[in-house]
N, C-alpha and C positions, 0 to 999 in steps of 0.2 A: 628430580623435578622435571615435569614435562614442559616443552616449549609451547608457545602460542599456536603454532602450526599443528600440534598434536591434540589440542584441546577441542572440546565440542561445546556447543551452545547449551546453556543451562535450561532453556525452555524447549529447544528443539535438538534432541539428541543425535539426529542424523546430519546436522549441519555443522560445518567447521566454524570455530570461534573466530571472530574478527577483532574483538577488543575485550578488555577486562574493565569492569566498572570499578572506579576508585573508592566508592562508598561501601558496597557489599562484597567486593573482591571476587565476584563471580565472572565467568566468561560468557560472552553473548555473541550471537551472529549479527550480521548487518541490519536485520529487521528489528532486532530487539534493543538496539542502542540508539541514542540520539545525542546530538551535540548541544550542550547548554553551558553558557558562560565559558566558552573556549575549552571545554573538556567533554569527553565522551562519557555518558552516564546511562544506566538502564532506566526503563520506564518506571519501575517501582520506586527506585531511589529518587527519581525526578518528582514523582508524586509526593513523596515525603518532604522534599525540599520546598515544594511550591504550596503546600497546604498551610503551613504555619504563618508565613508573613502576610497572607492575603487579608486576614482580619485586621491586622495592624494597618495595612495600607488603606482599607476601607474606612477605618476610623479617622485616619489622618486626612483622607480625601474628603470626608464629610466635614471635618472641621475646617479645612481649607476652603471648601465651597461656601460655607456659612461666613467665613471671614471675608471672602471676595464679595459676597452679596452685601455685607455690611459696609465694606469699603466703597462699593459702587454707589450705595444709597447716600453715604456721606459726601462723596465727590459730586454727585448730581445735585444735592442740596446746596453745596458750596457754589457750584456753577450758576444755579438759578438765583442764589442770593446775590452773587456778583452782578448778574444781568439786571436784576431788580434794583440793586443799589445804583448802578450806572444810569438806569432809566429815571430813577427818582432824583438824581442829581442834575438832570437837564433843567436849565433855568426856564422860567415861564415865558420870558421874552422870545424864546425859540419858536413858540407856537403862535406868535402874533401874525395875523394875516392869513392863517390857514383856514380851511373850510369850516372847521368846527368852532373857530373863534369869530367868524363873520355871522351876520344876521341874515342869512340867505333865505330862511323860512319867512322872515318878517317883511322881506322886500316885495312881496306880491301884492 
């Protein structure tokens, strides 16, 4: 078996191999590999890993977006309900002597 120093890149036959992809078990040069999730992996295997979960993430993200929208509408309704309830509970004596309770239009 040949060592890593004797291997050549799978894509570039004139370049010396720098790492071996753990998925496809091929040797690659520094340009053909990348680090993903704390491991070195080739571009084709990275593309295979990333294509599957994207649709699942999109569905989950869409559901979460709708859930947050619904939650925010419920929270806003509750806040406005509390504000309205507190304003409705103010006694009428609180408004005695204010400008809208005086007859300032009739005083002329």
